[in-house]
C-alpha positions in Angstrom: 109.4 115.2 83.3 106.2 113.6 85.0 105.6 110.2 85.3 102.4 108.2 85.0 101.7 108.6 88.4 101.7 112.3 88.4 99.8 112.3 85.1 97.3 110.2 86.4 96.7 112.4 89.5 96.7 115.8 88.2 94.1 114.5 85.2 91.8 113.2 87.9 92.1 115.6 90.5 92.8 112.6 93.2 95.9 112.4 95.2 96.9 110.3 97.4 99.0 112.0 100.3 101.9 109.6 100.1 104.6 109.6 97.6 107.8 107.9 96.2 109.0 104.8 98.5 106.5 105.2 101.5 103.5 104.9 98.7 105.5 102.1 96.7 105.6 100.5 100.4 101.9 101.0 101.1 101.0 99.7 98.0 102.7 96.7 98.4 101.5 96.1 101.8 98.0 96.7 100.7 98.4 94.0 98.1 99.9 91.5 100.3 98.3 91.7 103.0 94.7 92.7 102.5 93.6 92.5 98.8 95.6 89.5 97.9 92.7 87.8 100.0 90.1 89.0 97.9 87.3 86.3 97.2 85.3 88.9 94.7 85.4 92.2 93.1 82.4 94.3 91.8 82.1 97.3 89.9 80.2 100.2 91.2 79.3 103.7 89.6 81.3 105.2 92.0 84.0 102.4 92.9 84.3 99.0 93.6 83.3 96.4 96.5 85.7 93.8 97.8 84.5 90.5 99.5 86.6 89.1 101.8 86.3 85.9 104.0 83.6 86.1 106.8 85.5 85.2 110.1 89.0 86.5 111.5 91.2 88.5 111.1 89.5 89.8 108.2 87.1 92.7 109.9 90.3 93.9 112.0 92.5 94.2 108.8 90.1 95.9 106.9 88.9 98.3 109.5 93.0 99.2 110.0 93.4 99.6 106.4 90.2 102.2 106.1 91.9 104.1 109.5 95.3 104.3 107.7 93.9 105.3 104.2 91.7 107.9 105.6 94.3 109.9 106.3 96.5 109.8 103.0 93.4 109.4 100.9 90.9 111.4 102.4 88.1 111.3 99.3 87.6 107.7 99.7 84.2 106.8 101.2 84.9 103.4 102.7 81.6 101.0 103.5 82.2 97.7 105.7 79.4 95.7 105.0 78.9 92.4 106.9 76.3 89.9 105.2 73.4 88.3 107.2 74.1 84.9 108.6 77.7 84.6 109.1 78.0 85.5 105.3 81.4 87.5 103.8 82.8 90.8 104.3 82.7 93.4 101.8 84.8 96.6 101.4 83.2 99.3 99.6 85.8 101.5 98.0 83.8 104.7 96.6 84.8 108.5 95.3 84.2 111.3 93.2 84.4 110.8 89.7 87.9 109.5 88.6 88.2 107.2 91.6 87.9 104.4 89.7 90.6 105.3 87.3 92.8 106.2 90.5 92.4 102.9 92.2 93.0 101.3 88.8 96.2 103.6 87.8 97.6 103.9 91.1 96.5 101.2 93.6 95.9 98.3 91.1 93.1 97.0 92.6 90.3 97.1 90.1 90.5 93.5 88.7 91.6 90.7 91.6 90.2 88.0 89.8 92.6 84.8 90.0 93.1 84.9 86.3 94.4 88.8 86.8 96.3 87.7 89.7 98.3 85.2 87.4 
């Protein structure tokens, strides 16, 4: 029997190097430690942009996530953008066709608006 996660991965051609418990723990950690603190989400043609507060500890936390995710999801393009004059930090998570569906189905981090968090 193929579960929804396996079906999504096979249909998109994108897959995370983590599976089972390891994947579930990583997803929970990302949600709790990083994405729960997103101030705004913008959809991009090939992914999503997530805005974080300007100050510490966010640059280090975002870079830590990028470093880890590059090992298990090598198809992502990661961009860290610092707005001028001490403005917010943006993490742009981009990739090939199907990456937005992957982010939504696998990571559940496409809509992080306050209403979606309830």
